[in-house]
N, C-alpha and C positions, 0 to 999 in steps of 0.2 A: 924449425923456426920460420914463420912466414914473413913476408915483406912488411906487413902491417901488424906487428905484434905489440901488445901493451906492456908497459913496464909495471909490473905488479908489486914491486918492492914497496914496503911501507916507509913512510917518511921517518927520518930520525930527528926531525925538528921537535923541539920540546913543547908541542901543543898540549893544552889541557882541553878535553872535549866537553862541550856543554850539550847535554842530552835531555834536559827537562826545563820547563819554565821555572820550577822551584830553584834549580841550580843557577839559572841565569839571574834570578832575583838575588840570590846569595852573592854571586860574583859582583853584581852591580853595587851592592851595599859596601863593597870593599874599596871603592875607588878613592875614598878619602885617604886610605893608608897607602895604596899603590895604584898607579894607573892601570887601566885594562884595555887591551886590544882585542877586538872581536873580529874574526875573519869568517865571513859567511861565504860558503863554497857549495857550488853545485857539482857533484861528482860525475855528472853525465855531460858536462859542458866543457868543450876544449878551450874556450876562452878563459873560463874560470880556472881550469888546470894550468894554463900558461901563466895567469896572474899569480896563482898560488906558488908555483915553482919559482917564478921570478922573485916573489917576495922572500921565500925561504933562502934563495941563493944570495940575495942582497942584504938580508938582515945580518948585522954584525954585532949587535948589542949582546953583551954578556951579563950574567947575573940577573938582578931584579929591576931592570929599567922599567918593565911593566909585566903584567900577567898576560900570557899569550893564550887566547881562547879560540877554539875552532868550532864552527857550527856547520854541520852537514845539513844542507837545506832539504835534501830529499828525504832524509830519515827524520828530521826534526823541524818541520815547517812551522809548527806552533811556536817554537823558540824564536825563529826568525820573525814571525809575525809580532811577537811580544817585543823584540828589539825595536822594530819599526814604531810600534805603539808608544813605548817608553821614551824613545829618543826623538821622535817626531821626524825621523829621516826615512824617506820613502825607500822601500825595499829595492835592492839591486843585487845582481849576482854576476860576478863576485863583488864583494863589498868589504871594506875595512872601516871600522868605527873605533876611535880611540877616546876613552873617557878618563879624565883626570880630575879628581876633586869634584865629582858630580857635574863636570862641564865637558862637553864634547870639544876636543881640541883638534880633531882631524877626522874627516870622512872622505872617502873616495871609492870609486868603483872602476872595474875593468882595467884598462891600461893606465889609468891615472893613479893606481895604487903604487906608492913610492916608499919603500922600506927606509931608505936613507933620510928622507924628509921626516918621516915619523920619528926616527931616532933623534934627529936634530931638535924637533919640537919638544920631545920628552926630556932632553938634556938641558934645555933652557931653564928648567926649574919651574 
């Protein structure tokens, strides 16, 4: 084991992975029934990895507060581009966008991503 080894364990976080523009469109159509959180992540970026792990560590909501969706930017750039087009929010990485009732209720990138703030916003009804 070297000094700079990578942690290759898969996350046990309950992400649903969006891998196509069709799937994204279907997910966005459900925001009237349940809020949707989109986490856009670059798997080669250490800042993105830190933001992802911080979010996962701080997220405490259980059950169906919102759907949790993960977008791998390197594998599915077309999905990320469509998110930017449909929401009007310029692409960032990492980035979180929360949509509730077809309205964007939260968006942040990099170190501004705050799991507890998102939970608070979603609980306000």
